gemmi code that builds the backbone of each chain (N, CA, C; Angstrom):
import gemmi

chains = {
    "A": [
        ("MET", (78.160, 74.186, 116.172), (78.375, 74.024, 114.736), (78.290, 72.550, 114.385)),
        ("PRO", (77.565, 72.192, 113.341), (77.463, 70.782, 112.959), (78.825, 70.196, 112.620)),
        ("GLN", (78.988, 68.941, 112.959), (80.243, 68.276, 112.627), (80.482, 68.333, 111.122)),
        ("GLY", (81.666, 68.704, 110.740), (82.003, 68.696, 109.323), (81.667, 69.973, 108.588)),
        ("ALA", (81.017, 70.896, 109.250), (80.661, 72.132, 108.564), (81.890, 73.025, 108.434)),
        ("VAL", (81.900, 73.833, 107.404), (82.955, 74.820, 107.253), (82.520, 76.070, 107.993)),
        ("ARG", (83.342, 76.496, 108.928), (82.957, 77.633, 109.752), (83.432, 78.926, 109.088)),
        ("LEU", (82.534, 79.832, 108.915), (82.869, 81.151, 108.395), (82.513, 82.172, 109.461)),
        ("THR", (83.529, 82.827, 109.966), (83.257, 83.832, 110.991), (83.222, 85.211, 110.349)),
        ("GLU", (82.520, 86.116, 110.985), (82.406, 87.493, 110.506), (82.015, 87.493, 109.030)),
        ("VAL", (80.979, 86.772, 108.729), (80.612, 86.567, 107.335), (80.054, 87.857, 106.730)),
        ("ALA", (80.725, 88.354, 105.727), (80.193, 89.465, 104.952), (79.770, 88.953, 103.585)),
        ("TYR", (80.191, 87.766, 103.258), (79.919, 87.143, 101.980), (80.346, 85.701, 102.131)),
        ("THR", (80.037, 84.909, 101.143), (80.479, 83.519, 101.180), (81.318, 83.230, 99.948)),
        ("PRO", (82.627, 83.289, 100.070), (83.450, 82.974, 98.914), (83.374, 81.482, 98.641)),
        ("SER", (83.111, 81.117, 97.408), (83.050, 79.698, 97.095), (84.400, 79.164, 96.657)),
        ("VAL", (85.288, 80.088, 96.328), (86.608, 79.663, 95.873), (87.656, 80.639, 96.396)),
        ("LEU", (88.827, 80.096, 96.689), (89.920, 80.889, 97.246), (91.129, 80.764, 96.322)),
        ("PHE", (91.937, 81.805, 96.270), (93.101, 81.813, 95.379), (94.366, 82.133, 96.170)),
        ("ARG", (95.466, 81.499, 95.751), (96.763, 81.790, 96.356), (97.837, 81.529, 95.297)),
        ("SER", (98.810, 82.405, 95.257), (99.936, 82.230, 94.356), (101.007, 81.418, 95.071)),
        ("MET", (101.476, 80.342, 94.408), (102.462, 79.470, 95.044), (103.420, 78.901, 94.003)),
        ("SER", (104.532, 78.417, 94.490), (105.492, 77.766, 93.603), (105.017, 76.347, 93.313)),
        ("PRO", (105.060, 75.944, 92.051), (104.678, 74.559, 91.746), (105.813, 73.603, 92.085)),
        ("ASP", (105.464, 72.454, 92.618), (106.455, 71.403, 92.841), (106.581, 70.584, 91.563)),
        ("THR", (107.414, 69.578, 91.577), (107.670, 68.819, 90.346), (106.423, 68.119, 89.824)),
        ("ASP", (105.478, 67.843, 90.710), (104.244, 67.187, 90.267), (103.163, 68.187, 89.855)),
        ("GLY", (103.495, 69.457, 89.865), (102.543, 70.481, 89.443), (101.682, 71.026, 90.562)),
        ("LEU", (101.636, 70.317, 91.661), (100.863, 70.801, 92.809), (101.716, 71.798, 93.601)),
        ("PRO", (101.066, 72.608, 94.449), (101.852, 73.608, 95.183), (102.891, 72.971, 96.096)),
        ("ARG", (104.043, 73.611, 96.154), (105.115, 73.136, 97.008), (104.759, 73.397, 98.473)),
        ("LEU", (105.101, 72.453, 99.311), (104.871, 72.611, 100.746), (106.061, 73.317, 101.382)),
        ("GLY", (105.799, 74.090, 102.422), (106.905, 74.725, 103.130), (106.472, 75.984, 103.836)),
        ("ARG", (107.277, 76.395, 104.786), (106.973, 77.602, 105.556), (107.459, 78.835, 104.804)),
        ("SER", (106.719, 79.182, 103.804), (107.038, 80.344, 102.983), (105.733, 80.901, 102.450)),
        ("ARG", (105.720, 82.192, 102.175), (104.503, 82.789, 101.632), (104.358, 82.498, 100.143)),
        ("ARG", (105.318, 81.788, 99.572), (105.160, 81.338, 98.185), (104.933, 79.842, 98.130)),
        ("ASN", (104.723, 79.226, 99.265), (104.429, 77.798, 99.323), (103.076, 77.575, 99.995)),
        ("LEU", (102.666, 76.318, 99.997), (101.485, 75.953, 100.775), (101.956, 75.722, 102.210)),
        ("GLY", (101.898, 76.771, 102.975), (102.372, 76.714, 104.344), (102.363, 78.094, 104.956)),
        ("VAL", (102.545, 78.135, 106.244), (102.529, 79.417, 106.949), (103.910, 79.710, 107.520)),
        ("VAL", (104.213, 80.998, 107.615), (105.444, 81.446, 108.251), (105.175, 81.537, 109.746)),
        ("VAL", (106.030, 80.871, 110.526), (105.852, 80.826, 111.981), (107.131, 81.303, 112.671)),
        ("PRO", (107.060, 82.350, 113.484), (105.892, 83.216, 113.672), (105.772, 84.190, 112.507)),
        ("GLY", (104.647, 84.802, 112.427), (104.400, 85.760, 111.354), (102.972, 85.612, 110.862)),
        ("ASP", (102.721, 84.515, 110.162), (101.368, 84.287, 109.670), (100.451, 83.807, 110.789)),
        ("ILE", (101.025, 83.063, 111.706), (100.246, 82.551, 112.839), (101.177, 82.460, 114.049)),
        ("GLU", (100.590, 82.706, 115.224), (101.422, 82.761, 116.436), (100.967, 81.665, 117.404)),
        ("PRO", (101.752, 80.619, 117.566), (101.408, 79.617, 118.587), (101.471, 80.246, 119.983)),
        ("ASP", (100.623, 79.740, 120.889), (100.680, 80.260, 122.259), (101.832, 79.582, 123.011)),
        ("ALA", (101.891, 79.850, 124.296), (103.025, 79.351, 125.080), (103.107, 77.834, 125.063)),
        ("SER", (101.962, 77.188, 124.901), (101.968, 75.724, 124.876), (102.122, 75.170, 123.457)),
        ("GLY", (102.354, 76.056, 122.517), (102.582, 75.602, 121.142), (101.309, 75.348, 120.364)),
        ("GLU", (100.191, 75.835, 120.876), (98.929, 75.598, 120.188), (98.472, 76.829, 119.404)),
        ("VAL", (97.677, 76.581, 118.395), (97.138, 77.661, 117.565), (95.614, 77.538, 117.562)),
        ("ALA", (94.963, 78.639, 117.216), (93.501, 78.650, 117.228), (93.003, 79.626, 116.173)),
        ("GLY", (91.721, 79.543, 115.861), (91.117, 80.452, 114.902), (91.156, 81.890, 115.387)),
        ("GLY", (91.134, 82.817, 114.446), (91.139, 84.228, 114.789), (92.509, 84.794, 115.079)),
        ("ARG", (93.535, 83.981, 114.913), (94.891, 84.450, 115.224), (95.825, 84.330, 114.029)),
        ("GLY", (95.243, 84.322, 112.820), (96.072, 84.283, 111.622), (96.073, 82.914, 110.971)),
        ("GLY", (96.641, 82.868, 109.796), (96.673, 81.611, 109.068), (97.198, 81.808, 107.661)),
        ("LEU", (96.778, 80.914, 106.776), (97.235, 80.948, 105.386), (96.479, 82.046, 104.638)),
        ("SER", (97.223, 82.955, 104.053), (96.631, 84.090, 103.356), (96.122, 83.670, 101.981)),
        ("VAL", (94.887, 84.017, 101.669), (94.280, 83.720, 100.373), (93.450, 84.911, 99.918)),
        ("SER", (93.128, 84.903, 98.634), (92.238, 85.924, 98.088), (90.932, 85.267, 97.703)),
        ("PRO", (89.808, 85.842, 98.104), (88.518, 85.212, 97.830), (87.968, 85.562, 96.451)),
        ("CYS", (87.302, 84.612, 95.873), (86.433, 84.816, 94.706), (87.134, 85.024, 93.373)),
        ("SER", (88.189, 85.807, 93.322), (88.808, 86.119, 92.039), (90.316, 86.247, 92.207)),
        ("MET", (91.075, 85.685, 91.254), (92.525, 85.807, 91.358), (92.995, 87.225, 91.082)),
        ("SER", (92.127, 88.054, 90.519), (92.520, 89.443, 90.298), (92.647, 90.197, 91.624)),
        ("LYS", (92.161, 89.593, 92.695), (92.266, 90.240, 94.004), (93.589, 89.938, 94.700)),
        ("LEU", (94.387, 89.067, 94.104), (95.722, 88.872, 94.664), (96.505, 90.179, 94.539)),
        ("PRO", (97.338, 90.497, 95.505), (98.176, 91.691, 95.351), (99.036, 91.555, 94.094)),
        ("PRO", (99.324, 92.654, 93.410), (100.147, 92.570, 92.199), (101.475, 91.861, 92.431)),
        ("HIS", (102.055, 92.049, 93.615), (103.355, 91.421, 93.863), (103.228, 89.933, 94.157)),
        ("ARG", (101.999, 89.438, 94.212), (101.762, 87.993, 94.338), (101.252, 87.391, 93.040)),
        ("GLN", (100.892, 88.217, 92.090), (100.467, 87.714, 90.784), (101.713, 87.433, 89.959)),
        ("PRO", (101.891, 86.186, 89.511), (103.090, 85.879, 88.729), (103.229, 86.825, 87.537)),
        ("ARG", (104.453, 87.220, 87.250), (104.660, 88.149, 86.156), (104.121, 87.568, 84.849)),
        ("GLY", (103.445, 88.406, 84.103), (102.810, 87.965, 82.871), (101.321, 87.732, 83.018)),
        ("MET", (100.882, 87.613, 84.260), (99.454, 87.370, 84.473), (98.631, 88.591, 84.091)),
        ("ARG", (99.070, 89.731, 84.526), (98.412, 90.997, 84.188), (99.519, 92.022, 83.942)),
        ("PRO", (99.183, 93.133, 83.277), (100.223, 94.139, 83.032), (100.849, 94.695, 84.310)),
        ("SER", (100.111, 94.632, 85.404), (100.620, 95.191, 86.656), (101.261, 94.138, 87.561)),
        ("SER", (101.334, 92.901, 87.090), (101.819, 91.822, 87.955), (103.325, 91.915, 88.173)),
        ("THR", (103.741, 91.782, 89.415), (105.168, 91.832, 89.738), (105.590, 90.634, 90.587)),
        ("GLY", (104.754, 89.597, 90.603), (105.102, 88.404, 91.374), (106.215, 87.625, 90.713)),
        ("ARG", (106.633, 86.572, 91.376), (107.754, 85.780, 90.874), (107.351, 85.049, 89.598)),
        ("ARG", (108.158, 85.227, 88.573), (107.940, 84.504, 87.330), (108.099, 83.005, 87.603)),
        ("GLY", (107.197, 82.205, 87.114), (107.290, 80.763, 87.348), (106.358, 80.275, 88.434)),
        ("ASP", (105.910, 81.187, 89.275), (104.896, 80.794, 90.255), (103.556, 80.607, 89.546)),
        ("CYS", (102.654, 79.933, 90.208), (101.326, 79.696, 89.636), (100.263, 80.196, 90.611)),
        ("VAL", (99.121, 80.519, 90.065), (97.966, 80.818, 90.909), (97.139, 79.543, 91.016)),
        ("TYR", (96.842, 79.172, 92.235), (96.035, 77.977, 92.502), (94.703, 78.402, 93.117)),
        ("SER", (93.687, 77.585, 92.850), (92.381, 77.847, 93.455), (91.976, 76.656, 94.312)),
        ("LEU", (91.199, 76.959, 95.311), (90.702, 75.924, 96.221), (89.212, 76.158, 96.440)),
        ("ASP", (88.418, 75.159, 96.100), (86.983, 75.262, 96.380), (86.759, 75.184, 97.881)),
        ("LEU", (85.905, 76.031, 98.370), (85.645, 76.056, 99.805), (85.156, 74.697, 100.304)),
        ("GLU", (84.458, 73.996, 99.440), (83.950, 72.676, 99.822), (85.067, 71.722, 100.232)),
        ("ALA", (86.260, 71.977, 99.704), (87.378, 71.081, 100.014), (87.731, 71.122, 101.501)),
        ("LEU", (87.298, 72.152, 102.187), (87.621, 72.278, 103.608), (86.568, 71.640, 104.508)),
        ("THR", (85.485, 71.228, 103.896), (84.423, 70.592, 104.690), (84.958, 69.352, 105.395)),
        ("GLY", (84.742, 69.295, 106.681), (85.188, 68.136, 107.441), (86.644, 68.176, 107.851)),
        ("SER", (87.337, 69.249, 107.442), (88.744, 69.358, 107.822), (88.862, 70.116, 109.142)),
        ("LEU", (90.074, 70.293, 109.596), (90.319, 71.062, 110.814), (90.526, 72.540, 110.494)),
        ("LEU", (90.111, 72.940, 109.303), (90.370, 74.303, 108.841), (89.079, 75.073, 108.628)),
        ("SER", (89.159, 76.375, 108.808), (88.026, 77.247, 108.507), (88.551, 78.489, 107.806)),
        ("VAL", (87.639, 79.209, 107.176), (88.018, 80.410, 106.442), (87.452, 81.627, 107.150)),
        ("ARG", (88.313, 82.602, 107.380), (87.871, 83.846, 108.023), (88.252, 85.018, 107.130)),
        ("PRO", (87.262, 85.749, 106.625), (87.598, 86.961, 105.879), (88.364, 87.943, 106.762)),
        ("ASP", (89.348, 88.593, 106.186), (90.104, 89.625, 106.890), (89.132, 90.744, 107.261)),
        ("PRO", (88.942, 91.013, 108.543), (87.942, 92.032, 108.911), (88.241, 93.412, 108.348)),
        ("GLU", (89.498, 93.697, 108.074), (89.849, 95.008, 107.518), (89.629, 95.065, 106.000)),
        ("ASN", (89.754, 93.919, 105.352), (89.634, 93.871, 103.887), (88.875, 92.617, 103.465)),
        ("PRO", (87.635, 92.495, 103.891), (86.932, 91.218, 103.668), (86.713, 90.860, 102.210)),
        ("TRP", (86.733, 91.836, 101.311), (86.453, 91.541, 99.905), (87.684, 91.072, 99.157)),
        ("ILE", (88.849, 91.295, 99.707), (90.061, 90.975, 98.940), (91.004, 90.044, 99.678)),
        ("HIS", (90.720, 89.740, 100.938), (91.688, 88.957, 101.705), (90.966, 88.067, 102.707)),
        ("ALA", (91.446, 86.853, 102.830), (90.890, 85.930, 103.813), (92.015, 85.043, 104.325)),
        ("LEU", (91.716, 84.344, 105.388), (92.715, 83.487, 106.022), (92.137, 82.098, 106.238)),
        ("ILE", (92.912, 81.092, 105.897), (92.540, 79.720, 106.230), (93.180, 79.414, 107.574)),
        ("GLU", (92.333, 79.252, 108.572), (92.801, 79.173, 109.960), (92.432, 77.826, 110.586)),
        ("PRO", (92.966, 77.550, 111.759), (92.498, 76.375, 112.503), (91.029, 76.581, 112.888)),
        ("SER", (90.237, 75.519, 112.796), (88.822, 75.650, 113.158), (88.619, 75.511, 114.658)),
        ("LYS", (89.653, 75.077, 115.352), (89.591, 74.960, 116.805), (91.019, 74.995, 117.338)),
        ("THR", (91.161, 75.020, 118.630), (92.499, 75.009, 119.199), (93.153, 73.653, 118.921)),
        ("MET", (94.385, 73.720, 118.425), (95.100, 72.489, 118.062), (96.592, 72.789, 118.073)),
        ("THR", (97.374, 71.736, 117.961), (98.814, 71.965, 117.900), (99.174, 72.555, 116.546)),
        ("LEU", (100.283, 73.265, 116.526), (100.761, 73.812, 115.259), (100.996, 72.682, 114.257)),
        ("HIS", (101.485, 71.567, 114.747), (101.734, 70.415, 113.862), (100.436, 69.950, 113.198)),
        ("ASP", (99.377, 69.862, 113.984), (98.096, 69.425, 113.416), (97.582, 70.431, 112.385)),
        ("TYR", (97.748, 71.717, 112.690), (97.297, 72.746, 111.745), (98.080, 72.638, 110.434)),
        ("GLU", (99.386, 72.521, 110.549), (100.200, 72.432, 109.332), (99.903, 71.137, 108.572)),
        ("SER", (99.622, 70.077, 109.295), (99.246, 68.823, 108.625), (97.922, 68.986, 107.885)),
        ("ALA", (97.000, 69.711, 108.505), (95.710, 69.947, 107.847), (95.890, 70.776, 106.582)),
        ("LEU", (96.755, 71.780, 106.652), (97.036, 72.571, 105.448), (97.659, 71.697, 104.363)),
        ("SER", (98.638, 70.907, 104.751), (99.285, 70.017, 103.781), (98.278, 69.049, 103.173)),
        ("GLY", (97.295, 68.667, 103.970), (96.288, 67.728, 103.495), (95.400, 68.280, 102.396)),
        ("THR", (95.419, 69.579, 102.217), (94.620, 70.175, 101.130), (95.387, 70.216, 99.814)),
        ("ARG", (96.633, 69.787, 99.823), (97.510, 70.007, 98.657), (96.885, 69.525, 97.353)),
        ("SER", (96.326, 68.332, 97.385), (95.785, 67.776, 96.135), (94.496, 68.458, 95.699)),
        ("GLU", (93.934, 69.277, 96.564), (92.678, 69.965, 96.239), (92.907, 71.288, 95.502)),
        ("TRP", (94.155, 71.770, 95.526), (94.441, 73.045, 94.859), (94.576, 72.813, 93.359)),
        ("LYS", (93.817, 73.576, 92.595), (93.832, 73.459, 91.134), (94.551, 74.658, 90.535)),
        ("ARG", (95.320, 74.387, 89.489), (96.013, 75.506, 88.848), (95.020, 76.381, 88.114)),
        ("ALA", (95.040, 77.660, 88.447), (94.138, 78.622, 87.796), (94.886, 79.500, 86.801)),
        ("TRP", (96.188, 79.689, 87.037), (97.025, 80.456, 86.090), (98.460, 80.055, 86.267)),
        ("PRO", (99.299, 79.817, 85.248), (98.868, 79.889, 83.843), (98.126, 78.599, 83.468)),
    ],
    "B": [
        ("MET", (105.239, 115.864, 93.823), (104.412, 114.746, 93.376), (105.009, 114.163, 92.091)),
        ("GLU", (105.068, 112.828, 92.039), (105.669, 112.179, 90.892), (104.755, 112.295, 89.667)),
        ("LYS", (105.391, 112.464, 88.521), (104.640, 112.518, 87.284), (103.926, 111.185, 87.061)),
        ("GLY", (102.689, 111.222, 86.657), (101.969, 110.009, 86.305), (101.103, 109.476, 87.419)),
        ("LEU", (101.294, 109.922, 88.633), (100.457, 109.482, 89.731), (99.688, 110.675, 90.257)),
        ("ALA", (98.374, 110.518, 90.312), (97.536, 111.640, 90.696), (97.777, 112.044, 92.145)),
        ("MET", (98.048, 111.052, 92.982), (98.267, 111.381, 94.385), (99.123, 110.274, 94.989)),
        ("THR", (99.837, 110.635, 95.986), (100.654, 109.641, 96.655), (100.464, 109.797, 98.153)),
        ("SER", (100.770, 108.731, 98.856), (100.763, 108.768, 100.298), (102.039, 108.089, 100.756)),
        ("PRO", (102.433, 108.288, 101.994), (103.647, 107.610, 102.470), (103.572, 106.101, 102.305)),
        ("ARG", (102.398, 105.534, 102.537), (102.281, 104.083, 102.377), (102.417, 103.671, 100.915)),
        ("LEU", (101.799, 104.443, 100.044), (101.919, 104.139, 98.622), (103.368, 104.273, 98.169)),
        ("GLU", (104.031, 105.312, 98.618), (105.441, 105.487, 98.269), (106.268, 104.324, 98.791)),
        ("ALA", (105.959, 103.884, 100.013), (106.703, 102.761, 100.593), (106.491, 101.502, 99.759)),
        ("TYR", (105.247, 101.287, 99.335), (104.955, 100.111, 98.506), (105.748, 100.175, 97.205)),
        ("LEU", (105.726, 101.332, 96.563), (106.410, 101.472, 95.282), (107.916, 101.337, 95.426)),
        ("ASP", (108.460, 101.884, 96.492), (109.906, 101.763, 96.703), (110.301, 100.308, 96.931)),
        ("LEU", (109.521, 99.614, 97.763), (109.807, 98.198, 97.992), (109.656, 97.397, 96.709)),
        ("GLU", (108.639, 97.743, 95.934), (108.396, 97.022, 94.687), (109.573, 97.161, 93.738)),
        ("ARG", (110.066, 98.365, 93.644), (111.191, 98.585, 92.733), (112.416, 97.791, 93.185)),
        ("SER", (112.705, 97.843, 94.460), (113.856, 97.092, 94.967), (113.642, 95.589, 94.810)),
        ("MET", (112.412, 95.160, 95.052), (112.101, 93.737, 94.920), (112.307, 93.278, 93.475)),
        ("LEU", (111.857, 94.085, 92.519), (112.021, 93.720, 91.118), (113.495, 93.648, 90.734)),
        ("ALA", (114.266, 94.593, 91.246), (115.700, 94.584, 90.942), (116.362, 93.329, 91.486)),
        ("LEU", (116.022, 92.963, 92.710), (116.601, 91.751, 93.298), (116.104, 90.500, 92.589)),
        ("ASP", (114.847, 90.506, 92.175), (114.306, 89.376, 91.422), (115.122, 89.130, 90.158)),
        ("GLU", (115.458, 90.213, 89.469), (116.221, 90.081, 88.235), (117.584, 89.459, 88.487)),
        ("LEU", (118.100, 89.653, 89.685), (119.401, 89.084, 90.042), (119.251, 87.712, 90.688)),
        ("SER", (118.010, 87.207, 90.744), (117.716, 85.924, 91.416), (118.188, 85.931, 92.861)),
        ("ASP", (118.132, 87.088, 93.467), (118.542, 87.220, 94.866), (117.381, 86.791, 95.767)),
        ("PRO", (117.610, 85.816, 96.651), (116.518, 85.343, 97.507), (115.954, 86.423, 98.431)),
        ("LEU", (116.698, 87.506, 98.610), (116.164, 88.592, 99.444), (114.945, 89.254, 98.799)),
        ("ALA", (114.746, 89.032, 97.511), (113.557, 89.589, 96.852), (112.291, 89.123, 97.558)),
        ("ASP", (112.287, 87.878, 97.991), (111.086, 87.366, 98.671), (110.881, 88.021, 100.029)),
        ("LYS", (111.964, 88.424, 100.674), (111.819, 89.141, 101.949), (111.102, 90.469, 101.715)),
        ("LEU", (111.487, 91.143, 100.635), (110.820, 92.413, 100.323), (109.369, 92.161, 99.912)),
        ("ARG", (109.162, 91.098, 99.145), (107.789, 90.774, 98.723), (106.909, 90.519, 99.956)),
        ("ASP", (107.468, 89.796, 100.922), (106.707, 89.545, 102.157), (106.390, 90.853, 102.876)),
        ("ALA", (107.353, 91.770, 102.860), (107.140, 93.052, 103.544), (106.082, 93.903, 102.851)),
        ("MET", (105.847, 93.618, 101.582), (104.852, 94.393, 100.843), (103.424, 93.973, 101.177)),
        ("ASP", (103.251, 92.774, 101.689), (101.893, 92.286, 101.983), (101.112, 93.221, 102.916)),
        ("PRO", (101.637, 93.503, 104.109), (100.843, 94.359, 105.013), (100.647, 95.774, 104.479)),
        ("ILE", (101.614, 96.249, 103.705), (101.459, 97.594, 103.139), (100.334, 97.592, 102.112)),
        ("TRP", (100.301, 96.558, 101.288), (99.233, 96.446, 100.277), (97.863, 96.509, 100.939)),
        ("TYR", (97.681, 95.736, 102.004), (96.367, 95.688, 102.634), (96.068, 96.945, 103.462)),
        ("ALA", (97.086, 97.750, 103.700), (96.874, 99.001, 104.421), (96.617, 100.177, 103.477)),
        ("LEU", (96.754, 99.943, 102.176), (96.474, 101.009, 101.214), (94.964, 101.234, 101.114)),
        ("THR", (94.598, 102.359, 100.563), (93.180, 102.625, 100.338), (92.708, 101.861, 99.099)),
        ("ASP", (91.399, 101.714, 98.956), (90.842, 101.070, 97.759), (91.323, 101.773, 96.497)),
        ("GLU", (91.360, 103.098, 96.554), (91.758, 103.870, 95.381), (93.224, 103.610, 95.028)),
        ("GLU", (94.061, 103.534, 96.046), (95.483, 103.284, 95.791), (95.685, 101.887, 95.206)),
        ("ARG", (94.972, 100.921, 95.763), (95.097, 99.559, 95.222), (94.597, 99.499, 93.790)),
        ("ALA", (93.498, 100.199, 93.522), (92.954, 100.198, 92.159), (93.947, 100.817, 91.183)),
        ("MET", (94.573, 101.892, 91.619), (95.545, 102.562, 90.747), (96.731, 101.644, 90.456)),
        ("LEU", (97.212, 100.969, 91.480), (98.348, 100.062, 91.274), (97.969, 98.901, 90.366)),
        ("SER", (96.746, 98.449, 90.469), (96.313, 97.305, 89.664), (96.041, 97.686, 88.215)),
        ("ARG", (95.892, 98.964, 87.951), (95.642, 99.414, 86.572), (96.928, 99.692, 85.804)),
        ("ARG", (98.047, 99.664, 86.482), (99.288, 100.059, 85.826), (99.707, 99.065, 84.747)),
        ("GLU", (100.440, 99.592, 83.794), (101.185, 98.738, 82.889), (102.641, 99.027, 83.183)),
        ("LEU", (103.318, 98.050, 83.718), (104.695, 98.296, 84.141), (105.590, 98.557, 82.947)),
        ("GLN", (106.376, 99.581, 83.068), (107.330, 99.947, 82.029), (108.705, 100.036, 82.678)),
        ("PRO", (109.317, 98.907, 82.949), (110.596, 98.941, 83.653), (111.789, 98.963, 82.724)),
        ("PRO", (112.172, 100.124, 82.215), (113.291, 100.164, 81.282), (114.581, 99.636, 81.902)),
        ("ALA", (114.750, 99.868, 83.179), (115.985, 99.412, 83.815), (116.042, 97.896, 83.853)),
        ("LEU", (114.871, 97.257, 83.806), (114.836, 95.806, 83.909), (114.732, 95.146, 82.545)),
        ("ARG", (114.591, 95.937, 81.503), (114.336, 95.348, 80.196), (115.628, 95.095, 79.435)),
        ("GLY", (116.345, 96.139, 79.104), (117.521, 95.932, 78.278), (118.831, 96.053, 79.021)),
        ("THR", (118.821, 96.824, 80.068), (120.061, 97.122, 80.768), (120.244, 96.182, 81.943)),
        ("SER", (121.480, 95.781, 82.162), (121.769, 94.966, 83.329), (121.380, 95.705, 84.593)),
        ("VAL", (120.628, 95.027, 85.434), (120.226, 95.670, 86.682), (121.431, 95.972, 87.538)),
        ("ALA", (122.391, 95.047, 87.531), (123.587, 95.285, 88.332), (124.283, 96.567, 87.879)),
        ("LYS", (124.275, 96.789, 86.553), (124.885, 97.998, 86.021), (124.122, 99.228, 86.505)),
        ("VAL", (122.808, 99.113, 86.489), (121.995, 100.230, 86.965), (122.295, 100.508, 88.425)),
        ("LEU", (122.351, 99.446, 89.218), (122.589, 99.628, 90.643), (123.942, 100.272, 90.879)),
        ("ARG", (124.950, 99.833, 90.121), (126.271, 100.434, 90.306), (126.248, 101.899, 89.906)),
        ("ALA", (125.575, 102.166, 88.805), (125.520, 103.546, 88.332), (124.822, 104.446, 89.329)),
        ("GLU", (123.847, 103.874, 90.029), (123.082, 104.675, 90.977), (123.758, 104.722, 92.337)),
        ("GLY", (124.784, 103.923, 92.507), (125.549, 103.998, 93.746), (124.961, 103.205, 94.892)),
        ("GLY", (124.061, 102.283, 94.633), (123.515, 101.464, 95.706), (122.121, 101.025, 95.378)),
        ("LEU", (121.584, 100.186, 96.233), (120.275, 99.622, 95.936), (119.140, 100.571, 96.250)),
        ("LEU", (119.143, 101.127, 97.418), (117.975, 101.904, 97.825), (118.126, 103.416, 97.686)),
        ("PRO", (119.152, 104.022, 98.307), (119.139, 105.488, 98.375), (119.233, 106.170, 97.022)),
        ("GLY", (120.033, 105.630, 96.101), (120.272, 106.350, 94.871), (119.320, 106.023, 93.749)),
        ("LEU", (118.499, 105.018, 93.951), (117.615, 104.606, 92.869), (116.531, 105.636, 92.626)),
        ("PRO", (116.194, 105.839, 91.355), (115.049, 106.707, 91.095), (113.792, 106.051, 91.622)),
        ("SER", (112.837, 106.865, 91.976), (111.587, 106.310, 92.478), (110.942, 105.433, 91.436)),
        ("LEU", (110.313, 104.358, 91.882), (109.636, 103.463, 90.950), (108.582, 104.209, 90.159)),
        ("THR", (108.057, 105.270, 90.753), (106.986, 105.987, 90.066), (107.465, 106.599, 88.762)),
        ("THR", (108.778, 106.673, 88.566), (109.262, 107.150, 87.277), (109.297, 106.028, 86.265)),
        ("LEU", (109.078, 104.801, 86.728), (109.190, 103.650, 85.841), (107.839, 103.076, 85.468)),
        ("VAL", (106.786, 103.604, 85.996), (105.473, 103.038, 85.718), (104.546, 104.125, 85.191)),
        ("GLU", (103.607, 103.693, 84.417), (102.602, 104.615, 83.911), (101.240, 104.059, 84.228)),
        ("PRO", (100.394, 104.820, 84.873), (99.056, 104.320, 85.117), (98.268, 104.255, 83.822)),
        ("ARG", (97.482, 103.204, 83.679), (96.622, 103.104, 82.510), (95.339, 103.854, 82.830)),
        ("THR", (94.906, 104.680, 81.925), (93.758, 105.525, 82.225), (92.506, 105.109, 81.483)),
        ("THR", (92.608, 104.075, 80.666), (91.455, 103.731, 79.837), (90.452, 102.827, 80.530)),
        ("SER", (90.841, 102.211, 81.636), (89.906, 101.301, 82.305), (89.826, 101.653, 83.778)),
        ("GLY", (89.558, 102.892, 84.017), (89.675, 103.420, 85.362), (88.784, 102.798, 86.414)),
        ("THR", (87.679, 102.242, 86.048), (86.768, 101.762, 87.073), (86.668, 100.239, 87.113)),
        ("SER", (87.441, 99.580, 86.285), (87.252, 98.131, 86.171), (87.547, 97.410, 87.482)),
        ("PHE", (88.606, 97.819, 88.177), (88.959, 97.088, 89.389), (87.917, 97.309, 90.473)),
        ("ARG", (87.476, 98.537, 90.616), (86.465, 98.804, 91.637), (85.172, 98.055, 91.302)),
        ("ALA", (84.846, 98.051, 90.024), (83.632, 97.342, 89.628), (83.742, 95.869, 90.005)),
        ("ASP", (84.952, 95.334, 89.826), (85.183, 93.946, 90.176), (84.974, 93.731, 91.662)),
        ("LEU", (85.451, 94.658, 92.471), (85.282, 94.530, 93.912), (83.812, 94.566, 94.293)),
        ("ARG", (83.106, 95.459, 93.670), (81.696, 95.584, 94.013), (80.908, 94.332, 93.617)),
        ("ALA", (81.313, 93.744, 92.498), (80.561, 92.610, 91.988), (80.810, 91.333, 92.777)),
        ("ALA", (81.914, 91.318, 93.536), (82.289, 90.066, 94.201), (81.284, 89.686, 95.279)),
    ],
}
model = gemmi.Model(1)
for chain_id, residues in chains.items():
    chain = gemmi.Chain(chain_id)
    for i, (resn, *xyz) in enumerate(residues, 1):
        res = gemmi.Residue()
        res.name, res.seqid = resn, gemmi.SeqId(i, " ")
        for name, pos in zip(("N", "CA", "C"), xyz):
            atom = gemmi.Atom()
            atom.name, atom.element = name, gemmi.Element(name[0])
            atom.pos, atom.b_iso = gemmi.Position(*pos), 0.0
            res.add_atom(atom)
        chain.add_residue(res)
    model.add_chain(chain)
structure = gemmi.Structure()
structure.add_model(model)
structure.setup_entities()
């Protein structure tokens, strides 16, 4: 793979934008933290480090919805977004252009069971959990508010 | 079979039950609501396309969450989970845009 390329495995499509519902921090950007309502992964749960504390692609990551925020589960859509939304009131939907991951230690893998509605931002190679979480945190300024 | 839902499955029922409990806890600002929300993720992705489409077409009508204190409802029902009416009694599927969600999936 060329240096700096965004790796897409099991490609059924190429999402150009990814969506995730998160709590806004005081600066309006997504809050960091190990929660499914923050920019971060639950460990263990979202990703499982191996015995040496390392993580790798294909083993889970940050859950996102590709292409459209309407593909977020209703319980992740902040209340008021749609008539069926049951997510936390006050949360926001953020979008991330896939280009923002170019050159990072992150890659996007569509969920093989639900490739049209779910994807994961994963480590692009074997790395420490700390490096993976730092890479995720490094995308913080790239997330744009899509709703409200 | 619950009124208003054409078909149900154990997974769909589980999703709806968790959703109802999650909404009740949300109204009380109970942090456990997020635990239930997290538990709903794998169930959502394990539902069929049709079940997800049906859930996404709903217009929530939560009378228990609108005017009445949720705590009062919970006390009246004798607890959080066992005595609560099924969430399916609190929601009505919208029937006027039946194919919009699937169309969206196909177009993506």
